[in-house]
N, C-alpha and C positions, 0 to 999 in steps of 0.2 A: 504494500500500500504506500502511495507517495506521501511524503511529509508535507502536509498543507498547513499554512499559517493563516490566522485570521487577519482581517483588515487591520485590527488594532495591533497585532504582533508585527505586521509588516511596517506599519507607521512607526511604532516604537523602535524597531531595529535600526532606524536611521539616526537615533539620538543616543548619546552616551550619558551615563550617570553624571550628574552635575551640570548638564546643559541648562542654560537659562533663557527665559523669555522675560526681559525686564527684571523684576524682582521675584519671579517665580523660578524655582529650581527643581529639576527632575531627579527623583530618587528611583533609579532603575530597579534596585533590590526590593523596595517597598511598593513599587508600582504606584507612585504618588508624586504630587508636586507640592512644594512648600514655599511659603512666602519668606523671603530672606530677611525682611525686617521684623517679622514675627516668627521666630525660630520654632515655636511650638505649634504653628498653624499649618497643617498638612491636609491635603485633599486626595483621597484614593481615586485613581483614575476611573474605576468603575462607578464612581458617584457623579462623573461628568462625561459619561460615554454616549449620551444622546443629546440632541439639541434641547429637548424638554428639560432634562436634568441640569444641563449647563445653564439654561435660562434661569432656573430656580436658584442655582448657586450664584449667578451674577447678581440677582436681586438681593440675595442674602448678604453677599460681600459688599454691595453698594451701601448697605446700612452701617458698615464698620467705619469708625472715624479715622482709621489709619490707612484706609484703602484709597487709591487715587483712580482717576479715570484711565490713566495709562495702565495701572494694575489690572483693571477690568478688561481692557483690550488685550493685554498680554495673557490673561487667563483664557480668553477665547482662543487666541492663537495657539497656546500650549495644548488646549483640549483638541483643537483641530489637528495639530501636528501629531499628537500622541495617540489619539483615538480615531483618526481618519474621518473626522466629522466634516461634512459639507464639501467634500472634495471628490 
């Protein structure tokens, strides 16, 4: 049987541990991204693997007083790149 990869696995294989999108950093081992200014704030990639889930997270994050509009845009870019959304 051929070794098949999911869309998410193919997308993630292009990025190494520690890759950043603005202040978001990829943790390949934990399959998550973390905000570098808030070291204890990590989002598992399976929580942002659909446009609906990502939308909910963007609204949630927009309410944080430490998040910037650039952070929100970079969160969307990271989700797109790592989960193959919208492409």
